[in-house]
C-alpha positions as CSV (number, residue, x, y, z in Angstrom):
1,M,0.0,0.0,0.0
2,L,1.3,3.4,-0.9
3,D,1.4,6.2,1.6
4,Y,1.7,9.8,0.5
5,S,2.7,13.0,2.2
6,Y,0.8,16.1,1.1
7,F,1.7,19.8,0.8
8,D,-0.8,22.6,0.2
9,I,0.2,25.8,-1.5
10,Y,-2.1,28.9,-1.8
11,I,-1.2,31.3,-4.7
12,P,-2.7,34.7,-4.7
13,R,-4.6,36.1,-7.7
14,D,-1.9,38.6,-8.7
15,T,0.7,35.9,-9.3
16,T,1.4,35.3,-12.9
17,R,0.9,32.0,-14.6
18,E,4.7,31.8,-15.3
19,A,5.6,32.5,-11.7
20,A,3.2,29.8,-10.5
21,R,4.7,27.3,-13.1
22,Q,8.2,28.1,-11.9
23,L,7.2,27.6,-8.3
24,L,5.7,24.2,-9.0
25,T,8.6,23.2,-11.2
26,E,11.1,23.9,-8.4
27,H,9.0,21.8,-5.9
28,A,8.9,19.0,-8.4
29,E,12.6,19.0,-9.3
30,H,14.1,19.6,-5.8
31,G,11.5,18.0,-3.5
32,D,10.2,15.1,-5.6
33,W,6.6,16.5,-5.4
34,E,4.0,15.8,-8.0
35,L,0.7,17.6,-8.7
36,D,-2.2,15.9,-7.0
37,R,-4.9,18.6,-7.3
38,L,-5.2,22.2,-8.6
39,R,-8.2,24.3,-7.9
40,L,-8.7,27.7,-9.5
41,F,-11.3,29.9,-7.6
42,P,-13.5,32.5,-9.3
43,D,-11.5,35.3,-7.6
44,G,-8.3,34.1,-9.3
45,T,-6.6,32.5,-6.4
46,R,-5.2,29.0,-6.7
47,R,-5.1,26.1,-4.2
48,I,-2.6,23.5,-5.2
49,R,-2.0,20.2,-3.4
50,L,1.2,18.4,-4.1
51,R,2.0,14.8,-3.0
52,R,5.1,12.6,-2.8
53,K,5.5,9.0,-1.8
54,I,6.6,8.1,1.7
55,I,9.3,5.4,1.4
56,R,9.4,3.2,4.5
57,A,12.4,1.1,5.2
58,T,11.7,-2.5,5.9
59,R,13.7,-4.7,8.2
60,T,15.6,-7.5,6.4
61,M,16.6,-9.5,9.5
C-alpha cells in the first residue's frame, strides 16, 4: 500500500501563470513532489495540493 505526504500551496490572484509554473517546477525537481490537485477559484486564487510517496524502510533481519 502506498502512503503519500501532502503539501498545500495557496497562490494569490496577482501571481502570474509563469511564476506559478516556476514555483511548481522547483518543488517537483528539488523536492520530488507531484501535482495531486489544482483548484482555481472565481476570484483568481489557486489552491494546489502536491504529494510525494513516503518510502518506508523494511527490516531484512
